[in-house]
C-alpha positions as a Python dict, from the first residue, in 0.01 Angstrom:
ca = {
    (1, 'X'): (0, 0, 0),
    (2, 'X'): (137, 342, -84),
    (3, 'X'): (37, 699, -148),
    (4, 'X'): (223, 981, -317),
    (5, 'X'): (595, 919, -265),
    (6, 'X'): (504, 587, -97),
    (7, 'X'): (342, 480, -424),
    (8, 'X'): (671, 550, -603),
    (9, 'X'): (861, 341, -349),
    (10, 'X'): (602, 64, -381),
    (11, 'X'): (642, 56, -758),
    (12, 'X'): (1022, 43, -730),
    (13, 'X'): (998, -241, -479),
    (14, 'X'): (757, -435, -700),
    (15, 'X'): (990, -399, -997),
    (16, 'X'): (1290, -520, -799),
    (17, 'X'): (1112, -801, -610),
    (18, 'X'): (812, -907, -823),
    (19, 'X'): (808, -1248, -659),
    (20, 'X'): (729, -1081, -323),
    (21, 'X'): (434, -874, -447),
    (22, 'X'): (90, -1022, -504),
    (23, 'X'): (-113, -700, -520),
    (24, 'X'): (-64, -331, -467),
    (25, 'X'): (-295, -50, -366),
    (26, 'X'): (-163, 283, -486),
    (27, 'X'): (-319, 626, -446),
    (28, 'X'): (-210, 974, -545),
    (29, 'X'): (88, 840, -740),
    (30, 'X'): (380, 1085, -757),
    (31, 'X'): (660, 946, -971),
    (32, 'X'): (903, 1234, -911),
    (33, 'X'): (988, 1259, -1278),
    (34, 'X'): (1130, 1590, -1398),
    (35, 'X'): (794, 1685, -1549),
    (36, 'X'): (612, 1595, -1225),
    (37, 'X'): (849, 1809, -1019),
    (38, 'X'): (816, 2095, -1269),
    (39, 'X'): (434, 2076, -1259),
    (40, 'X'): (419, 2072, -879),
    (41, 'X'): (698, 2317, -799),
    (42, 'X'): (722, 2547, -1098),
    (43, 'X'): (422, 2578, -1324),
    (44, 'X'): (107, 2373, -1323),
    (45, 'X'): (-21, 2342, -969),
    (46, 'X'): (49, 2715, -939),
    (47, 'X'): (-229, 2774, -1193),
    (48, 'X'): (-473, 2546, -1010),
    (49, 'X'): (-406, 2697, -666),
    (50, 'X'): (-282, 3052, -732),
    (51, 'X'): (-353, 3182, -380),
    (52, 'X'): (-162, 2898, -212),
    (53, 'X'): (116, 2932, -470),
    (54, 'X'): (163, 3302, -393),
    (55, 'X'): (194, 3223, -23),
    (56, 'X'): (440, 2942, -101),
    (57, 'X'): (676, 3158, -307),
    (58, 'X'): (627, 3482, -114),
    (59, 'X'): (961, 3449, 64),
    (60, 'X'): (1153, 3377, -257),
    (61, 'X'): (1278, 3683, -447),
    (62, 'X'): (1146, 3719, -804),
    (63, 'X'): (1495, 3665, -951),
    (64, 'X'): (1511, 3316, -792),
    (65, 'X'): (1166, 3195, -890),
    (66, 'X'): (1280, 3031, -1214),
    (67, 'X'): (1400, 2737, -998),
    (68, 'X'): (1185, 2712, -685),
    (69, 'X'): (1331, 2379, -571),
    (70, 'X'): (1686, 2516, -571),
    (71, 'X'): (1576, 2837, -401),
    (72, 'X'): (1415, 2642, -117),
    (73, 'X'): (1708, 2401, -98),
    (74, 'X'): (1947, 2691, -37),
    (75, 'X'): (1729, 2817, 246),
    (76, 'X'): (1661, 2477, 400),
    (77, 'X'): (2030, 2385, 407),
    (78, 'X'): (2173, 2726, 494),
    (79, 'X'): (2320, 2844, 823),
    (80, 'X'): (2035, 3079, 920),
    (81, 'X'): (1808, 2879, 1152),
    (82, 'X'): (1525, 3130, 1128),
    (83, 'X'): (1535, 3118, 747),
    (84, 'X'): (1533, 2736, 762),
    (85, 'X'): (1224, 2732, 979),
    (86, 'X'): (1049, 2990, 762),
    (87, 'X'): (1127, 2794, 443),
    (88, 'X'): (1025, 2464, 605),
    (89, 'X'): (692, 2612, 709),
    (90, 'X'): (617, 2742, 358),
    (91, 'X'): (730, 2416, 198),
    (92, 'X'): (516, 2200, 427),
    (93, 'X'): (208, 2420, 380),
    (94, 'X'): (244, 2392, 2),
    (95, 'X'): (294, 2016, 25),
    (96, 'X'): (-20, 1988, 238),
}
């Protein structure tokens, strides 16, 4: 059983160990392909949920918004603890 990223892991497991899998229940499959990441974190979901998107990217300067994943990565792995927490909050709200 898997959902979202868990569905991806389930599919990988089933491919590697097909003899151990009888059935699978998958929901909300997220394959994490480049196009999936681009749709969710760059342009696609932003058009479906524009209000949430604006809140998500509000802390990212315009000049960094061409690569939202990298912009968040810099903040989430930086030295500034306050910036990390702020970025983590925005990231988790968008994910939710």
